[in-house]
C-alpha positions as CSV (number, residue, x, y, z in Angstrom):
1,M,10.3,-22.4,19.3
2,N,8.3,-22.4,16.1
3,K,9.4,-20.5,13.0
4,I,6.7,-17.7,13.3
5,K,7.7,-17.0,16.9
6,Q,11.4,-16.9,15.7
7,L,10.3,-14.5,13.0
8,I,8.6,-12.2,15.5
9,N,11.8,-12.3,17.7
10,S,13.9,-11.4,14.6
11,Y,11.6,-8.6,13.7
12,S,11.5,-7.4,17.3
13,R,15.3,-7.1,17.4
14,F,15.3,-5.1,14.2
15,I,12.4,-2.7,14.9
16,T,13.9,-1.5,18.1
17,I,17.0,-0.2,16.3
18,P,16.8,3.6,15.9
19,W,15.6,4.7,12.4
20,R,17.6,6.9,10.1
21,S,15.5,9.5,8.4
22,D,17.8,10.1,5.4
23,V,17.3,6.8,3.6
24,A,15.6,6.3,0.2
25,A,12.1,4.8,0.0
26,A,13.4,1.4,-1.1
27,Q,15.7,1.2,1.9
28,R,12.7,1.9,4.3
29,V,11.1,-1.4,3.2
30,I,11.2,-4.4,5.5
31,F,10.4,-7.9,4.2
32,C,9.4,-10.5,6.9
33,I,10.0,-13.7,5.0
34,Y,8.4,-17.0,5.9
35,N,7.5,-20.3,4.4
36,E,4.2,-20.1,2.4
37,K,2.9,-23.1,4.4
38,D,2.9,-20.9,7.5
39,E,0.6,-18.3,6.0
40,L,-2.3,-19.0,8.4
41,R,0.0,-19.3,11.4
42,L,1.5,-15.9,10.6
43,R,-1.9,-14.3,10.1
44,A,-3.0,-15.6,13.4
45,R,-0.1,-13.9,15.1
46,I,0.1,-10.5,13.2
47,D,-1.0,-8.8,16.4
48,E,2.3,-9.9,18.0
49,F,4.2,-7.9,15.3
50,E,2.0,-4.9,16.1
51,I,2.7,-5.3,19.9
52,V,6.5,-5.3,19.4
53,T,6.2,-2.4,17.0
54,R,4.2,-0.3,19.5
55,Q,6.5,-1.4,22.4
56,S,9.4,0.0,20.4
57,G,7.7,3.4,20.2
58,H,6.3,3.2,16.6
59,E,2.8,3.4,15.2
60,W,1.3,0.5,13.4
61,I,-1.2,0.4,10.5
62,G,-2.1,-2.7,8.5
63,F,-3.2,-2.9,4.9
64,D,-4.5,-6.2,3.4
65,L,-4.2,-7.0,-0.3
66,T,-6.0,-10.3,-0.1
67,D,-9.3,-9.4,-1.6
68,T,-8.3,-6.5,-3.8
69,F,-8.3,-8.6,-7.0
70,P,-11.9,-9.8,-6.7
71,K,-13.0,-6.3,-5.8
72,W,-11.2,-4.9,-8.8
73,L,-12.5,-7.6,-11.2
74,A,-16.1,-7.1,-9.9
75,S,-15.8,-3.4,-10.8
76,Q,-14.9,-4.1,-14.4
77,K,-17.6,-3.5,-17.0
78,Y,-17.0,-6.9,-18.7
79,A,-16.2,-8.9,-15.7
80,N,-18.3,-11.9,-16.7
81,S,-16.7,-12.2,-20.1
82,Y,-13.3,-12.5,-18.4
83,F,-14.5,-15.6,-16.6
84,E,-15.3,-17.1,-20.1
85,K,-12.0,-16.0,-21.6
86,P,-9.6,-15.4,-18.8
87,E,-6.6,-15.0,-21.2
88,H,-8.0,-11.6,-22.1
89,L,-7.7,-10.5,-18.5
90,Y,-3.9,-10.1,-18.7
91,T,-4.2,-7.0,-20.9
92,L,-6.0,-5.3,-18.0
93,L,-3.6,-6.2,-15.2
94,P,-1.8,-2.8,-15.4
95,N,-5.2,-1.4,-14.4
96,Y,-5.2,-3.7,-11.3
97,L,-1.9,-2.2,-10.2
98,I,-3.4,1.3,-10.6
99,F,-6.5,0.1,-8.6
100,I,-4.5,-1.2,-5.6
101,T,-2.2,1.8,-5.6
102,G,-5.3,4.1,-5.5
103,S,-6.7,1.9,-2.7
104,F,-3.4,2.2,-0.8
105,E,-3.3,6.0,-1.3
106,E,-6.8,6.3,0.0
107,F,-6.0,4.1,3.0
108,L,-3.0,6.3,3.8
109,G,-5.1,9.4,3.5
110,V,-7.5,8.1,6.1
111,H,-4.9,6.8,8.5
112,S,-2.2,9.5,8.0
113,P,0.9,7.5,9.0
114,G,3.9,9.6,9.8
115,E,7.7,9.1,9.8
116,N,7.4,7.0,13.0
117,S,4.8,4.6,11.5
118,V,5.1,1.0,10.3
119,V,2.6,0.3,7.5
120,A,2.2,-3.5,7.4
121,L,1.3,-5.1,4.1
122,K,-0.2,-8.6,4.2
123,G,-1.8,-10.7,1.5
124,V,1.0,-10.3,-1.1
125,G,0.6,-14.0,-1.9
126,S,-2.7,-13.1,-3.6
127,L,-0.7,-11.2,-6.2
128,F,0.9,-14.4,-7.5
129,G,0.4,-14.8,-11.2
130,L,-1.2,-11.4,-11.5
131,L,1.5,-8.8,-10.5
132,K,5.0,-8.9,-9.3
133,V,5.5,-7.9,-5.6
134,K,8.4,-5.7,-6.7
135,E,6.0,-3.6,-8.9
136,V,3.7,-3.1,-5.9
137,V,6.5,-2.3,-3.5
138,D,8.0,0.1,-6.0
139,R,4.6,2.0,-6.1
140,F,3.9,1.8,-2.3
141,A,7.3,2.5,-0.8
142,P,7.5,6.2,-1.8
143,L,4.0,6.8,-0.4
144,V,5.1,5.7,3.1
145,R,7.1,8.2,5.1
146,G,8.0,5.6,7.9
147,R,8.6,1.9,7.2
148,L,6.7,-0.4,4.8
149,L,6.6,-3.9,6.3
150,V,5.8,-6.6,3.7
151,F,4.8,-10.0,5.0
152,F,6.3,-12.2,2.3
153,P,5.4,-15.9,1.8
154,G,8.4,-17.3,0.0
155,S,12.1,-17.3,0.2
156,Y,15.2,-15.1,0.3
157,E,18.6,-16.4,-0.9
158,N,21.6,-14.5,-2.2
159,N,19.8,-11.2,-2.2
160,N,17.0,-12.7,-4.3
161,Y,13.3,-12.8,-3.3
162,R,11.0,-15.5,-4.6
163,L,7.2,-15.3,-3.9
164,L,5.7,-18.7,-3.0
165,D,8.9,-20.2,-4.4
166,G,7.1,-20.3,-7.7
167,Y,9.3,-18.5,-10.2
168,D,12.6,-16.6,-10.4
169,G,12.6,-13.7,-8.0
170,W,14.2,-10.4,-8.0
171,N,16.8,-8.4,-6.2
172,Y,15.6,-5.6,-3.9
173,H,17.1,-3.2,-1.5
174,A,14.7,-3.9,1.4
175,V,15.8,-5.3,4.7
176,P,15.1,-9.0,4.7
177,I,14.1,-10.6,8.0
178,T,13.7,-14.4,8.4
179,A,13.2,-16.6,11.4
180,D,16.9,-17.2,11.5
181,R,18.2,-13.6,11.2
182,V,18.1,-10.1,10.1
183,F,20.4,-9.6,7.0
């Protein structure tokens, strides 16, 4: 059995466990962690995560971060000058976080997920070098009344998450799920 199928099985075992309603926002976050080389395989099988979620009696709503950066950059008044001098872009990155948070809030307003919903977040690899996933999760988690599921291309070891295995990660209170197990 391949790693993505094993990840789906691990997620399926976890999502069927009854949910407690008295947990903090950070504890309602689920990270499905997979090797970044499996990104396309995972995206091709996202529907299987949705199926097992619905079979366990929960709603499913998906949000994709993949193209948020180009949309945000295109909306900037001086977008063309940032291509000429990209080092100046980093001063604006806090505005990118505000932009994606606003997009997420708008998305939630349209779909109205409840306490029994899983809001699945894909495309977090597109944040690499721009924002830390922790910053985004810290903003998004309190907005979700159910569970925030983050598809995370990277690694998890000793309570430490590393996006794309590219730099030192961070410690987070989310439930980590890998192909091998639920922690």
